[in-house]
DODRENTI-18626 format. One record per residue (C-alpha): x, y, z; residue in three letters; residue number from 1. Coordinates in nm, 2 decimals. Layout:
BEGIN
+--------+--------+--------+-----+-----+
:      x :      y :      z : res :   n :
+--------+--------+--------+-----+-----+
:      X :      Y :      Z : ALA : NUM :
...
+--------+--------+--------+-----+-----+
END
This chain:
BEGIN
+--------+--------+--------+-----+-----+
:      x :      y :      z : res :   n :
+--------+--------+--------+-----+-----+
:   0.00 :   0.00 :   0.00 : TRP :   1 :
:   0.27 :   0.25 :   0.10 : LEU :   2 :
:   0.48 :   0.17 :  -0.21 : TYR :   3 :
:   0.18 :   0.20 :  -0.45 : ASN :   4 :
:   0.04 :   0.51 :  -0.30 : THR :   5 :
:   0.34 :   0.73 :  -0.24 : TYR :   6 :
:   0.66 :   0.57 :  -0.37 : ILE :   7 :
:   0.56 :   0.44 :  -0.71 : LYS :   8 :
:   0.54 :   0.79 :  -0.85 : THR :   9 :
:   0.89 :   0.89 :  -0.74 : LYS :  10 :
:   1.20 :   0.81 :  -0.95 : SER :  11 :
:   1.40 :   0.51 :  -0.85 : ILE :  12 :
:   1.71 :   0.72 :  -0.81 : LYS :  13 :
:   1.53 :   0.95 :  -0.57 : ASP :  14 :
:   1.40 :   0.67 :  -0.36 : ILE :  15 :
:   1.74 :   0.51 :  -0.33 : LEU :  16 :
:   1.91 :   0.85 :  -0.25 : PHE :  17 :
:   1.65 :   0.96 :   0.01 : TRP :  18 :
:   1.62 :   0.62 :   0.18 : SER :  19 :
:   2.00 :   0.62 :   0.22 : THR :  20 :
:   2.01 :   0.98 :   0.35 : ILE :  21 :
:   1.72 :   0.91 :   0.59 : VAL :  22 :
:   1.88 :   0.59 :   0.72 : SER :  23 :
:   2.20 :   0.76 :   0.82 : PHE :  24 :
:   2.06 :   0.97 :   1.11 : PRO :  25 :
:   1.83 :   0.68 :   1.21 : LEU :  26 :
:   2.14 :   0.46 :   1.23 : GLY :  27 :
:   2.30 :   0.71 :   1.46 : LEU :  28 :
:   2.02 :   0.63 :   1.71 : LEU :  29 :
:   2.25 :   0.35 :   1.83 : ASP :  30 :
:   2.46 :   0.62 :   1.98 : LEU :  31 :
:   2.17 :   0.71 :   2.21 : ILE :  32 :
:   2.15 :   0.35 :   2.32 : LEU :  33 :
:   2.52 :   0.32 :   2.38 : ILE :  34 :
:   2.52 :   0.63 :   2.59 : SER :  35 :
:   2.20 :   0.52 :   2.77 : HIS :  36 :
:   2.04 :   0.86 :   2.69 : ALA :  37 :
:   1.72 :   0.67 :   2.61 : ASN :  38 :
:   1.69 :   0.58 :   2.97 : ARG :  39 :
:   1.70 :   0.95 :   3.06 : ALA :  40 :
:   1.39 :   1.02 :   2.86 : ILE :  41 :
:   1.22 :   0.71 :   2.99 : GLY :  42 :
:   1.25 :   0.47 :   2.70 : ILE :  43 :
:   1.37 :   0.12 :   2.82 : PRO :  44 :
:   1.66 :  -0.03 :   2.62 : ASP :  45 :
:   1.44 :  -0.32 :   2.49 : THR :  46 :
:   1.18 :  -0.09 :   2.34 : TRP :  47 :
:   1.44 :   0.14 :   2.19 : PHE :  48 :
:   1.62 :  -0.14 :   2.02 : VAL :  49 :
:   1.30 :  -0.30 :   1.88 : LEU :  50 :
:   1.17 :   0.04 :   1.75 : GLY :  51 :
:   1.50 :   0.12 :   1.59 : ASP :  52 :
:   1.54 :  -0.22 :   1.43 : ASP :  53 :
:   1.18 :  -0.22 :   1.29 : VAL :  54 :
:   1.22 :   0.12 :   1.14 : VAL :  55 :
:   1.55 :   0.05 :   0.98 : LEU :  56 :
:   1.44 :  -0.29 :   0.85 : SER :  57 :
:   1.13 :  -0.13 :   0.69 : ALA :  58 :
:   1.34 :   0.14 :   0.53 : LEU :  59 :
:   1.57 :  -0.12 :   0.39 : GLY :  60 :
:   1.29 :  -0.30 :   0.23 : GLU :  61 :
:   1.15 :   0.01 :   0.08 : ILE :  62 :
:   1.49 :   0.09 :  -0.06 : ALA :  63 :
:   1.53 :  -0.25 :  -0.21 : PHE :  64 :
:   1.19 :  -0.27 :  -0.38 : LEU :  65 :
:   1.28 :  -0.02 :  -0.65 : PRO :  66 :
:   1.59 :  -0.22 :  -0.72 : THR :  67 :
:   1.37 :  -0.52 :  -0.78 : LEU :  68 :
:   1.14 :  -0.32 :  -1.00 : VAL :  69 :
:   1.42 :  -0.17 :  -1.21 : LEU :  70 :
:   1.58 :  -0.51 :  -1.26 : ALA :  71 :
:   1.24 :  -0.66 :  -1.36 : ALA :  72 :
:   1.20 :  -0.39 :  -1.62 : ARG :  73 :
:   1.55 :  -0.43 :  -1.77 : LEU :  74 :
:   1.53 :  -0.81 :  -1.76 : CYS :  75 :
:   1.45 :  -1.01 :  -2.07 : PRO :  76 :
:   1.14 :  -1.22 :  -2.05 : ARG :  77 :
:   1.19 :  -1.57 :  -1.93 : GLY :  78 :
:   1.49 :  -1.52 :  -1.71 : VAL :  79 :
:   1.32 :  -1.32 :  -1.42 : GLU :  80 :
:   1.37 :  -1.60 :  -1.18 : ALA :  81 :
:   1.74 :  -1.62 :  -1.26 : VAL :  82 :
:   1.78 :  -1.24 :  -1.22 : LEU :  83 :
:   1.59 :  -1.24 :  -0.88 : PHE :  84 :
:   1.81 :  -1.53 :  -0.76 : ALA :  85 :
:   2.12 :  -1.34 :  -0.87 : THR :  86 :
:   2.01 :  -1.03 :  -0.69 : LEU :  87 :
:   1.94 :  -1.21 :  -0.38 : MET :  88 :
:   2.27 :  -1.39 :  -0.40 : SER :  89 :
:   2.45 :  -1.05 :  -0.44 : ILE :  90 :
:   2.25 :  -0.91 :  -0.15 : ASN :  91 :
:   2.34 :  -1.20 :   0.08 : ASN :  92 :
:   2.70 :  -1.20 :  -0.03 : GLY :  93 :
:   2.73 :  -0.83 :   0.04 : ALA :  94 :
:   2.57 :  -0.89 :   0.38 : SER :  95 :
:   2.83 :  -1.15 :   0.46 : THR :  96 :
:   3.12 :  -0.93 :   0.34 : VAL :  97 :
:   2.97 :  -0.65 :   0.55 : GLY :  98 :
:   2.96 :  -0.87 :   0.86 : THR :  99 :
:   3.32 :  -0.98 :   0.81 : GLU : 100 :
:   3.44 :  -0.63 :   0.76 : ILE : 101 :
:   3.24 :  -0.52 :   1.07 : GLY : 102 :
:   3.41 :  -0.80 :   1.27 : ALA : 103 :
:   3.75 :  -0.70 :   1.15 : LEU : 104 :
:   3.68 :  -0.34 :   1.24 : LEU : 105 :
:   3.54 :  -0.44 :   1.58 : THR : 106 :
:   3.86 :  -0.63 :   1.65 : LYS : 107 :
:   4.08 :  -0.35 :   1.53 : SER : 108 :
:   3.91 :  -0.10 :   1.75 : LEU : 109 :
:   3.94 :  -0.34 :   2.05 : GLY : 110 :
:   3.57 :  -0.37 :   2.12 : VAL : 111 :
:   3.51 :  -0.69 :   2.31 : THR : 112 :
:   3.24 :  -0.84 :   2.54 : GLU : 113 :
:   3.40 :  -0.65 :   2.83 : THR : 114 :
:   3.55 :  -0.35 :   2.66 : ASN : 115 :
:   3.31 :  -0.10 :   2.51 : PHE : 116 :
:   3.54 :   0.20 :   2.50 : ASP : 117 :
:   3.53 :   0.24 :   2.12 : ASN : 118 :
:   3.18 :   0.11 :   2.07 : LEU : 119 :
:   3.04 :   0.45 :   1.98 : ALA : 120 :
:   3.32 :   0.51 :   1.73 : LEU : 121 :
:   3.25 :   0.16 :   1.58 : LEU : 122 :
:   2.88 :   0.23 :   1.55 : SER : 123 :
:   2.95 :   0.57 :   1.39 : PHE : 124 :
:   3.20 :   0.42 :   1.13 : ILE : 125 :
:   2.96 :   0.14 :   1.05 : CYS : 126 :
:   2.68 :   0.38 :   1.00 : ASN : 127 :
:   2.89 :   0.61 :   0.79 : LEU : 128 :
:   2.96 :   0.33 :   0.55 : THR : 129 :
:   2.59 :   0.32 :   0.47 : SER : 130 :
:   2.64 :   0.64 :   0.27 : LEU : 131 :
:   2.89 :   0.46 :   0.05 : TYR : 132 :
:   2.63 :   0.37 :  -0.22 : PRO : 133 :
:   2.57 :   0.74 :  -0.28 : LEU : 134 :
:   2.90 :   0.74 :  -0.46 : VAL : 135 :
:   2.75 :   0.53 :  -0.73 : PHE : 136 :
:   2.40 :   0.68 :  -0.75 : ILE : 137 :
:   2.51 :   0.86 :  -1.08 : GLY : 138 :
:   2.52 :   0.53 :  -1.25 : TRP : 139 :
:   2.14 :   0.54 :  -1.24 : LEU : 140 :
:   2.11 :   0.86 :  -1.45 : ASP : 141 :
:   1.99 :   0.68 :  -1.76 : GLY : 142 :
:   1.76 :   0.42 :  -1.61 : VAL : 143 :
:   1.68 :   0.53 :  -1.25 : GLY : 144 :
:   1.56 :   0.88 :  -1.34 : SER : 145 :
:   1.20 :   0.78 :  -1.41 : VAL : 146 :
:   0.94 :   0.64 :  -1.17 : SER : 147 :
:   0.77 :   0.30 :  -1.20 : GLU : 148 :
:   0.45 :   0.47 :  -1.28 : GLN : 149 :
:   0.61 :   0.65 :  -1.58 : GLU : 150 :
:   0.76 :   0.33 :  -1.70 : ILE : 151 :
:   0.41 :   0.16 :  -1.68 : GLU : 152 :
:   0.26 :   0.45 :  -1.87 : GLU : 153 :
:   0.52 :   0.43 :  -2.14 : GLU : 154 :
:   0.47 :   0.05 :  -2.17 : GLU : 155 :
:   0.09 :   0.11 :  -2.20 : ALA : 156 :
:   0.14 :   0.37 :  -2.47 : ALA : 157 :
:   0.37 :   0.14 :  -2.66 : ALA : 158 :
:   0.12 :  -0.14 :  -2.63 : ALA : 159 :
:  -0.15 :   0.08 :  -2.77 : VAL : 160 :
:   0.07 :   0.18 :  -3.06 : THR : 161 :
:   0.14 :  -0.18 :  -3.14 : VAL : 162 :
:  -0.23 :  -0.27 :  -3.12 : ILE : 163 :
:  -0.31 :   0.03 :  -3.35 : ASP : 164 :
:  -0.04 :  -0.08 :  -3.60 : ALA : 165 :
:  -0.18 :  -0.44 :  -3.60 : ASP : 166 :
:  -0.53 :  -0.31 :  -3.66 : ALA : 167 :
:  -0.42 :  -0.12 :  -3.98 : ASP : 168 :
+--------+--------+--------+-----+-----+
END
């Protein structure tokens, strides 16, 4: 409902850009939890973590949906399942690489189960890396500058043109 009502009319590039920008300050909410500032305003750690996790997960799904839509539009007919499996594999592989890099960074900053001295720095660095995809957003200039709704309208107009040509 949210996607079809509000997001479908926005360009894919804008959706990816703004979801990345919005996720950065939301990711910084971990610093509030690390400093226990949430307790000062009366929010228990459990509720704070759950709320933060739900919002960031939902935002991630919203950001990934246009990628799937764009891929489906560019994909030749008959190989959609292969493309989807490939995208999921790349997504899972990137997640694994990110986890390993995070573990390496955690070790290099000396954050352990008993030493949290650099935990805020670790959280900030990890969150800062979420902005990295913005470096590549220009790659979408040709294909990501239109909305899904505009693509559907172009396809419908092309189908009408084909039908009119067949009728003649």
